[in-house]
Each structure stands twice: as C-alpha cells, then as structure tokens.
SEMIPA-601203 format. One record per residue: residue number from 1; residue in three letters; x, y, z of N, C-alpha, C, O in turn. Coordinates in nm, 3 decimals, always signed. Example, Ala and Ser with C-alpha at 12.3 -4.5 7.8 and 13.67 -1.06 7.14 Angstrom:
residues 2
{rec 1,"ALA",{+1.319,-0.569,+0.780},{+1.230,-0.450,+0.780},{+1.320,-0.330,+0.780},{+1.424,-0.332,+0.846}}
{rec 2,"SER",{+1.285,-0.225,+0.708},{+1.367,-0.106,+0.714},{+1.290,+0.003,+0.787},{+1.341,+0.114,+0.804}}
end
This chain:
residues 120
{rec 1,"MET",{-3.926,+5.383,+0.080},{-4.071,+5.335,+0.051},{-4.042,+5.152,+0.030},{-3.932,+5.103,+0.008}}
{rec 2,"HIS",{-4.151,+5.086,+0.042},{-4.172,+4.953,+0.012},{-4.166,+4.929,-0.167},{-4.202,+4.999,-0.262}}
{rec 3,"ARG",{-4.115,+4.824,-0.156},{-4.153,+4.762,-0.339},{-4.318,+4.738,-0.363},{-4.380,+4.707,-0.465}}
{rec 4,"ASP",{-4.361,+4.764,-0.234},{-4.517,+4.714,-0.308},{-4.599,+4.856,-0.248},{-4.715,+4.863,-0.208}}
{rec 5,"HIS",{-4.528,+4.930,-0.255},{-4.597,+5.053,-0.254},{-4.734,+5.122,-0.311},{-4.808,+5.210,-0.265}}
{rec 6,"SER",{-4.735,+5.054,-0.415},{-4.824,+5.129,-0.505},{-4.978,+5.024,-0.456},{-5.093,+5.065,-0.448}}
{rec 7,"ILE",{-4.936,+4.903,-0.434},{-5.033,+4.804,-0.350},{-5.103,+4.900,-0.238},{-5.220,+4.939,-0.229}}
{rec 8,"PHE",{-4.997,+4.923,-0.160},{-5.057,+5.039,-0.044},{-5.193,+5.117,-0.070},{-5.308,+5.111,-0.026}}
{rec 9,"VAL",{-5.095,+5.225,-0.201},{-5.198,+5.323,-0.246},{-5.304,+5.266,-0.294},{-5.412,+5.303,-0.246}}
{rec 10,"ARG",{-5.303,+5.165,-0.398},{-5.441,+5.104,-0.450},{-5.517,+5.080,-0.345},{-5.634,+5.115,-0.359}}
{rec 11,"ALA",{-5.486,+5.025,-0.229},{-5.605,+4.978,-0.154},{-5.694,+5.095,-0.037},{-5.798,+5.098,+0.030}}
{rec 12,"VAL",{-5.553,+5.197,-0.074},{-5.584,+5.343,+0.009},{-5.743,+5.389,-0.058},{-5.852,+5.365,-0.006}}
{rec 13,"LYS",{-5.724,+5.441,-0.153},{-5.752,+5.437,-0.288},{-5.934,+5.382,-0.274},{-6.032,+5.449,-0.244}}
{rec 14,"GLU",{-5.924,+5.266,-0.303},{-6.011,+5.192,-0.310},{-6.080,+5.095,-0.201},{-6.159,+5.001,-0.209}}
{rec 15,"ARG",{-6.019,+5.156,-0.102},{-6.086,+5.080,+0.092},{-6.044,+4.969,+0.079},{-6.144,+4.907,+0.114}}
{rec 16,"ARG",{-5.961,+4.882,+0.051},{-5.952,+4.690,+0.045},{-5.851,+4.698,+0.131},{-5.757,+4.778,+0.122}}
{rec 17,"LYS",{-5.868,+4.609,+0.222},{-5.801,+4.552,+0.332},{-5.673,+4.504,+0.262},{-5.681,+4.453,+0.150}}
{rec 18,"ILE",{-5.579,+4.516,+0.313},{-5.410,+4.441,+0.287},{-5.437,+4.321,+0.345},{-5.542,+4.303,+0.407}}
{rec 19,"ARG",{-5.316,+4.199,+0.327},{-5.310,+4.102,+0.417},{-5.162,+4.139,+0.367},{-5.119,+4.175,+0.258}}
{rec 20,"LEU",{-5.087,+4.109,+0.517},{-4.982,+4.201,+0.567},{-4.885,+4.138,+0.662},{-4.921,+4.136,+0.780}}
{rec 21,"VAL",{-4.740,+4.073,+0.624},{-4.650,+4.003,+0.648},{-4.562,+4.067,+0.654},{-4.522,+4.107,+0.545}}
{rec 22,"TYR",{-4.459,+4.126,+0.822},{-4.418,+4.235,+0.802},{-4.278,+4.138,+0.942},{-4.271,+4.015,+0.942}}
{rec 23,"LEU",{-4.228,+4.187,+0.997},{-4.071,+4.124,+1.134},{-4.174,+4.218,+1.188},{-4.233,+4.313,+1.139}}
{rec 24,"ASP",{-4.176,+4.156,+1.314},{-4.239,+4.263,+1.471},{-4.089,+4.251,+1.517},{-4.027,+4.145,+1.532}}
{rec 25,"ASN",{-4.055,+4.346,+1.532},{-3.975,+4.413,+1.648},{-3.992,+4.397,+1.783},{-3.894,+4.361,+1.849}}
{rec 26,"ALA",{-4.083,+4.414,+1.831},{-4.117,+4.397,+1.969},{-4.114,+4.258,+2.000},{-4.155,+4.231,+2.113}}
{rec 27,"ASP",{-4.058,+4.114,+1.893},{-4.095,+4.024,+1.916},{-3.978,+3.959,+1.854},{-3.978,+3.866,+1.774}}
{rec 28,"ALA",{-3.885,+4.019,+1.902},{-3.724,+4.024,+1.823},{-3.703,+3.913,+1.707},{-3.628,+3.815,+1.705}}
{rec 29,"GLY",{-3.806,+3.966,+1.601},{-3.750,+3.999,+1.457},{-3.868,+3.860,+1.440},{-3.853,+3.787,+1.342}}
{rec 30,"SER",{-3.945,+3.839,+1.507},{-4.028,+3.704,+1.418},{-4.149,+3.731,+1.304},{-4.185,+3.848,+1.307}}
{rec 31,"PHE",{-4.187,+3.687,+1.251},{-4.264,+3.694,+1.135},{-4.381,+3.710,+1.204},{-4.412,+3.641,+1.301}}
{rec 32,"GLN",{-4.468,+3.825,+1.144},{-4.610,+3.799,+1.183},{-4.662,+3.828,+1.094},{-4.607,+3.915,+1.027}}
{rec 33,"ALA",{-4.786,+3.776,+1.048},{-4.939,+3.753,+0.918},{-5.034,+3.801,+0.951},{-5.104,+3.738,+1.030}}
{rec 34,"LYS",{-5.087,+3.963,+0.894},{-5.196,+4.024,+0.946},{-5.266,+4.021,+0.799},{-5.198,+4.015,+0.697}}
{rec 35,"VAL",{-5.411,+4.026,+0.797},{-5.476,+4.092,+0.680},{-5.466,+4.208,+0.743},{-5.480,+4.210,+0.866}}
{rec 36,"SER",{-5.439,+4.337,+0.666},{-5.427,+4.451,+0.706},{-5.588,+4.535,+0.654},{-5.644,+4.442,+0.596}}
{rec 37,"ALA",{-5.731,+4.713,+0.642},{-5.844,+4.788,+0.615},{-5.805,+4.885,+0.537},{-5.886,+4.969,+0.497}}
{rec 38,"PRO",{-5.338,+4.645,+0.427},{-5.283,+4.541,+0.384},{-5.224,+4.450,+0.443},{-5.178,+4.355,+0.378}}
{rec 39,"MET",{-5.034,+3.648,+0.259},{-4.997,+3.493,+0.342},{-5.104,+3.406,+0.427},{-5.155,+3.454,+0.528}}
{rec 40,"ASP",{-5.119,+3.341,+0.404},{-5.212,+3.320,+0.549},{-5.117,+3.225,+0.556},{-5.077,+3.135,+0.482}}
{rec 41,"TYR",{-5.071,+3.291,+0.732},{-5.042,+3.219,+0.847},{-5.139,+3.187,+0.945},{-5.197,+3.081,+0.967}}
{rec 42,"GLU",{-5.151,+3.330,+1.017},{-5.208,+3.345,+1.086},{-5.286,+3.482,+1.044},{-5.267,+3.567,+1.131}}
{rec 43,"ALA",{-5.374,+3.535,+0.930},{-5.409,+3.616,+0.897},{-5.500,+3.719,+0.983},{-5.603,+3.696,+1.046}}
{rec 44,"LYS",{-5.441,+3.821,+0.968},{-5.500,+3.931,+1.036},{-5.550,+4.048,+0.936},{-5.471,+4.091,+0.852}}
{rec 45,"LEU",{-5.649,+4.086,+0.943},{-5.668,+4.213,+0.854},{-5.638,+4.368,+0.902},{-5.655,+4.404,+1.018}}
{rec 46,"SER",{-5.595,+4.445,+0.806},{-5.495,+4.555,+0.862},{-5.601,+4.671,+0.723},{-5.622,+4.636,+0.607}}
{rec 47,"ALA",{-5.648,+4.799,+0.786},{-5.659,+4.893,+0.657},{-5.521,+4.925,+0.655},{-5.436,+4.907,+0.741}}
{rec 48,"PRO",{-5.511,+4.989,+0.513},{-5.398,+5.086,+0.510},{-5.489,+5.231,+0.506},{-5.603,+5.254,+0.464}}
{rec 49,"MET",{-5.366,+5.332,+0.583},{-5.428,+5.457,+0.631},{-5.330,+5.556,+0.630},{-5.363,+5.672,+0.658}}
{rec 50,"ASP",{-5.194,+5.523,+0.597},{-5.073,+5.645,+0.557},{-5.015,+5.643,+0.540},{-4.996,+5.521,+0.545}}
{rec 51,"TYR",{-4.872,+5.708,+0.489},{-4.752,+5.697,+0.474},{-4.704,+5.793,+0.463},{-4.733,+5.874,+0.375}}
{rec 52,"HIS",{-4.593,+5.813,+0.575},{-4.564,+5.927,+0.598},{-4.437,+5.938,+0.718},{-4.398,+5.834,+0.771}}
{rec 53,"PRO",{-4.381,+6.062,+0.755},{-4.278,+6.020,+0.898},{-4.355,+6.017,+0.986},{-4.467,+6.068,+0.982}}
{rec 54,"ASP",{-4.295,+5.940,+1.106},{-4.363,+5.908,+1.195},{-4.301,+6.038,+1.311},{-4.189,+6.078,+1.339}}
{rec 55,"ARG",{-4.463,+6.079,+1.364},{-4.433,+6.219,+1.412},{-4.338,+6.226,+1.566},{-4.292,+6.329,+1.614}}
{rec 56,"ARG",{-4.329,+6.126,+1.609},{-4.323,+6.050,+1.750},{-4.176,+6.038,+1.763},{-4.118,+6.056,+1.870}}
{rec 57,"ALA",{-4.111,+6.004,+1.643},{-3.968,+5.953,+1.638},{-3.915,+6.083,+1.630},{-3.966,+6.194,+1.621}}
{rec 58,"SER",{-3.758,+6.025,+1.639},{-3.680,+6.136,+1.647},{-3.640,+6.179,+1.517},{-3.651,+6.295,+1.476}}
{rec 59,"ASP",{-3.582,+6.055,+1.437},{-3.486,+6.048,+1.307},{-3.604,+6.076,+1.188},{-3.550,+6.097,+1.080}}
{rec 60,"LYS",{-3.759,+6.082,+1.181},{-3.891,+6.177,+1.158},{-3.844,+6.072,+0.951},{-3.836,+6.124,+0.840}}
{rec 61,"SER",{-3.827,+5.939,+0.990},{-3.829,+5.810,+0.907},{-4.007,+5.832,+0.834},{-4.098,+5.884,+0.898}}
{rec 62,"ASP",{-4.016,+5.798,+0.746},{-4.112,+5.748,+0.680},{-4.199,+5.653,+0.711},{-4.152,+5.572,+0.631}}
{rec 63,"CYS",{-4.294,+5.591,+0.764},{-4.383,+5.449,+0.804},{-4.462,+5.496,+0.756},{-4.495,+5.610,+0.725}}
{rec 64,"TYR",{-4.537,+5.298,+0.738},{-4.694,+5.294,+0.700},{-4.755,+5.283,+0.824},{-4.708,+5.234,+0.927}}
{rec 65,"TYR",{-4.887,+5.345,+0.800},{-4.962,+5.325,+0.889},{-5.090,+5.264,+0.847},{-5.162,+5.298,+0.753}}
{rec 66,"PHE",{-5.112,+5.143,+0.959},{-5.213,+5.080,+0.911},{-5.344,+5.056,+1.030},{-5.318,+5.095,+1.143}}
{rec 67,"TRP",{-5.466,+5.001,+1.009},{-5.543,+5.014,+1.104},{-5.562,+4.833,+1.120},{-5.592,+4.763,+1.023}}
{rec 68,"ASP",{-5.539,+4.782,+1.249},{-5.535,+4.648,+1.243},{-5.661,+4.615,+1.311},{-5.689,+4.673,+1.416}}
{rec 69,"PHE",{-5.746,+4.522,+1.258},{-5.836,+4.521,+1.343},{-5.880,+4.407,+1.416},{-5.991,+4.375,+1.458}}
{rec 70,"GLU",{-5.743,+4.343,+1.423},{-5.759,+4.213,+1.518},{-5.687,+4.264,+1.640},{-5.680,+4.169,+1.717}}
{rec 71,"GLU",{-5.647,+4.339,+1.677},{-5.548,+4.416,+1.817},{-5.663,+4.484,+1.889},{-5.709,+4.597,+1.869}}
{rec 72,"GLY",{-5.698,+4.395,+1.972},{-5.790,+4.397,+2.097},{-5.916,+4.455,+2.044},{-5.921,+4.470,+1.922}}
{rec 73,"PRO",{-6.026,+4.493,+2.119},{-6.177,+4.464,+2.147},{-6.193,+4.618,+2.019},{-6.293,+4.663,+2.075}}
{rec 74,"ASN",{-6.181,+4.669,+1.960},{-6.155,+4.771,+1.824},{-6.061,+4.813,+1.770},{-6.051,+4.926,+1.722}}
{rec 75,"GLY",{-5.943,+4.688,+1.769},{-5.844,+4.750,+1.673},{-5.768,+4.854,+1.746},{-5.780,+4.917,+1.851}}
{rec 76,"ALA",{-5.684,+4.847,+1.646},{-5.539,+4.965,+1.681},{-5.448,+4.989,+1.592},{-5.405,+4.905,+1.513}}
{rec 77,"PRO",{-5.405,+5.130,+1.599},{-5.300,+5.140,+1.496},{-5.198,+5.061,+1.442},{-5.208,+4.976,+1.531}}
{rec 78,"LEU",{-5.116,+5.021,+1.377},{-4.961,+4.949,+1.390},{-4.942,+5.052,+1.300},{-5.017,+5.094,+1.212}}
{rec 79,"ILE",{-4.819,+5.093,+1.340},{-4.720,+5.160,+1.213},{-4.584,+5.029,+1.243},{-4.553,+4.943,+1.325}}
{rec 80,"LEU",{-4.530,+5.099,+1.088},{-4.434,+5.001,+1.030},{-4.330,+5.069,+0.961},{-4.371,+5.160,+0.890}}
{rec 81,"GLU",{-4.188,+5.049,+0.963},{-4.132,+5.091,+0.875},{-4.095,+5.022,+0.781},{-4.111,+4.902,+0.804}}
{rec 82,"PRO",{-4.041,+5.051,+0.654},{-4.028,+5.011,+0.512},{-3.975,+4.878,+0.535},{-3.994,+4.780,+0.462}}
{rec 83,"ASP",{-3.917,+4.880,+0.627},{-3.787,+4.741,+0.582},{-3.812,+4.644,+0.671},{-3.748,+4.540,+0.685}}
{rec 84,"GLN",{-3.938,+4.692,+0.753},{-4.035,+4.555,+0.857},{-4.109,+4.453,+0.758},{-4.132,+4.333,+0.778}}
{rec 85,"ILE",{-4.144,+4.538,+0.639},{-4.275,+4.454,+0.594},{-4.205,+4.366,+0.474},{-4.136,+4.427,+0.393}}
{rec 86,"ILE",{-4.219,+4.232,+0.461},{-4.190,+4.152,+0.386},{-4.288,+4.171,+0.287},{-4.234,+4.208,+0.182}}
{rec 87,"SER",{-4.433,+4.159,+0.276},{-4.481,+4.177,+0.179},{-4.627,+4.211,+0.237},{-4.675,+4.175,+0.345}}
{rec 88,"MET",{-4.714,+4.327,+0.091},{-4.825,+4.336,+0.106},{-4.898,+4.275,-0.019},{-4.853,+4.265,-0.134}}
{rec 89,"ARG",{-5.014,+4.240,+0.028},{-5.126,+4.168,-0.082},{-5.291,+4.257,-0.065},{-5.342,+4.287,+0.042}}
{rec 90,"LEU",{-5.340,+4.283,-0.186},{-5.469,+4.349,-0.168},{-5.534,+4.216,-0.134},{-5.495,+4.104,-0.168}}
{rec 91,"ASP",{-5.636,+4.247,-0.061},{-5.758,+4.151,-0.045},{-5.885,+4.222,-0.110},{-5.902,+4.333,-0.159}}
{rec 92,"GLU",{-5.960,+4.123,-0.091},{-6.101,+4.153,-0.209},{-6.202,+4.226,-0.051},{-6.296,+4.303,-0.067}}
{rec 93,"GLU",{-6.175,+4.200,+0.027},{-6.272,+4.283,+0.170},{-6.231,+4.406,+0.146},{-6.123,+4.430,+0.094}}
{rec 94,"THR",{-6.342,+4.521,+0.194},{-6.328,+4.640,+0.182},{-6.336,+4.687,+0.312},{-6.393,+4.609,+0.388}}
{rec 95,"PHE",{-6.290,+4.812,+0.370},{-6.327,+4.878,+0.499},{-6.469,+5.004,+0.474},{-6.545,+5.025,+0.379}}
{rec 96,"GLU",{-6.455,+5.064,+0.604},{-6.533,+5.208,+0.618},{-6.425,+5.253,+0.724},{-6.390,+5.197,+0.827}}
{rec 97,"PRO",{-6.365,+5.418,+0.643},{-6.314,+5.466,+0.719},{-6.354,+5.529,+0.875},{-6.273,+5.571,+0.958}}
{rec 98,"SER",{-6.531,+5.522,+0.893},{-6.602,+5.521,+0.980},{-6.541,+5.389,+1.083},{-6.550,+5.423,+1.201}}
{rec 99,"GLU",{-6.506,+5.306,+1.074},{-6.500,+5.188,+1.138},{-6.358,+5.218,+1.237},{-6.338,+5.149,+1.337}}
{rec 100,"PHE",{-6.280,+5.312,+1.202},{-6.118,+5.342,+1.272},{-6.125,+5.504,+1.304},{-6.127,+5.543,+1.421}}
{rec 101,"VAL",{-6.129,+5.618,+1.163},{-6.116,+5.738,+1.222},{-6.225,+5.802,+1.261},{-6.332,+5.814,+1.201}}
{rec 102,"THR",{-6.177,+5.859,+1.409},{-6.186,+5.905,+1.584},{-6.122,+6.032,+1.565},{-6.112,+6.107,+1.663}}
{rec 103,"TRP",{-6.081,+6.066,+1.459},{-6.001,+6.238,+1.474},{-6.087,+6.322,+1.362},{-6.193,+6.296,+1.305}}
{rec 104,"ASP",{-6.006,+6.420,+1.356},{-6.025,+6.549,+1.291},{-5.934,+6.525,+1.167},{-5.813,+6.522,+1.189}}
{rec 105,"VAL",{-5.981,+6.505,+1.030},{-5.843,+6.499,+0.991},{-5.813,+6.610,+0.871},{-5.756,+6.593,+0.763}}
{rec 106,"ARG",{-5.880,+6.748,+0.939},{-5.834,+6.863,+0.918},{-5.751,+6.891,+1.008},{-5.673,+6.975,+0.963}}
{rec 107,"GLU",{-5.731,+6.869,+1.092},{-5.630,+6.877,+1.180},{-5.500,+6.853,+1.192},{-5.405,+6.924,+1.222}}
{rec 108,"LEU",{-5.520,+6.667,+1.148},{-5.385,+6.594,+1.127},{-5.450,+6.500,+0.974},{-5.498,+6.387,+0.968}}
{rec 109,"PRO",{-5.430,+6.590,+0.877},{-5.417,+6.546,+0.696},{-5.358,+6.423,+0.669},{-5.266,+6.368,+0.730}}
{rec 110,"TRP",{-5.419,+6.388,+0.577},{-5.315,+6.293,+0.519},{-5.250,+6.324,+0.409},{-5.263,+6.413,+0.325}}
{rec 111,"PHE",{-5.156,+6.209,+0.427},{-5.036,+6.260,+0.341},{-5.071,+6.204,+0.202},{-5.079,+6.278,+0.104}}
{rec 112,"VAL",{-5.094,+6.051,+0.196},{-5.197,+6.035,+0.057},{-5.333,+6.073,+0.041},{-5.430,+6.046,+0.112}}
{rec 113,"LYS",{-5.324,+6.140,-0.065},{-5.422,+6.147,-0.137},{-5.536,+6.016,-0.129},{-5.527,+5.894,-0.142}}
{rec 114,"ARG",{-5.642,+6.108,-0.103},{-5.791,+5.998,-0.109},{-5.905,+6.055,-0.107},{-5.919,+6.171,-0.067}}
{rec 115,"ASP",{-5.993,+5.986,-0.146},{-6.137,+6.009,-0.123},{-6.231,+5.920,-0.044},{-6.269,+5.810,-0.085}}
{rec 116,"TRP",{-6.261,+5.968,+0.057},{-6.327,+5.895,+0.133},{-6.422,+5.951,+0.258},{-6.445,+5.923,+0.375}}
{rec 117,"GLY",{-6.482,+6.104,+0.102},{-6.599,+6.175,+0.180},{-6.570,+6.258,+0.284},{-6.472,+6.329,+0.259}}
{rec 118,"LYS",{-6.633,+6.282,+0.423},{-6.575,+6.318,+0.525},{-6.429,+6.321,+0.582},{-6.370,+6.415,+0.636}}
{rec 119,"PHE",{-6.375,+6.161,+0.551},{-6.278,+6.167,+0.606},{-6.179,+6.154,+0.531},{-6.088,+6.072,+0.549}}
{rec 120,"SER",{-6.190,+6.260,+0.410},{-6.036,+6.243,+0.332},{-5.960,+6.367,+0.369},{-5.845,+6.383,+0.328}}
end
C-alpha cells in the first residue's frame, strides 16, 4: 500500500481526479507525471478506480487502478504497483464514472467501497 493511499480512497469517494507521479516500468524507469479520475511536469489527469490484486498477474500483488484520460482518444486503464508511485495529490477537478465504466460492476465488483450510483 502506498503512503498516499488515503488520498486515493478520498478521491474515489469524492469522484475527484488525482495528480499522479510514477515510475513507468515500460520506459526504463523514467518519471511520468499525470493528472489521474489521482507535480506538474506534463500533468495528466487520471481518475482513481480501485485497489486490489491484479487478476492477470501470477503473484497477485495489490495494484492501483486509474483511468488515464490522456491515453488514446477515449482514455485507457493505468495499472501501477505501489512502489511505482512517487506521489498522489488530490485535484479539484471531478469526474463522472460514466466517462469510463463500461462493464457490469456486479460481475466485476469494486474492492474500495464507493457510492457511484449504478456504477457502485
């Protein structure tokens, strides 16, 4: 669990985006700065989605799940291990779950409790 985990949970509950600084393993350990739906280098906004074991990984480590609004034309999921995250900072900008939740949350429920109406 990252030291800024409480910021992540607060952002989920308040539907606020996160400013996220992290190490990108795919880019030889370079720093990436994003504003996550959670440092202003080239800030990218992301929405905090959930924190749970990676269903695809063999070791089942807990990971942070974000929605990266700047990735591709419609955004994309961003999955990070806690040790990849440098910092998370709550942003004033909010998000609507309907911007990215396209799956049935009854079939794939959230681990972090929230009140997102039909997306809860």
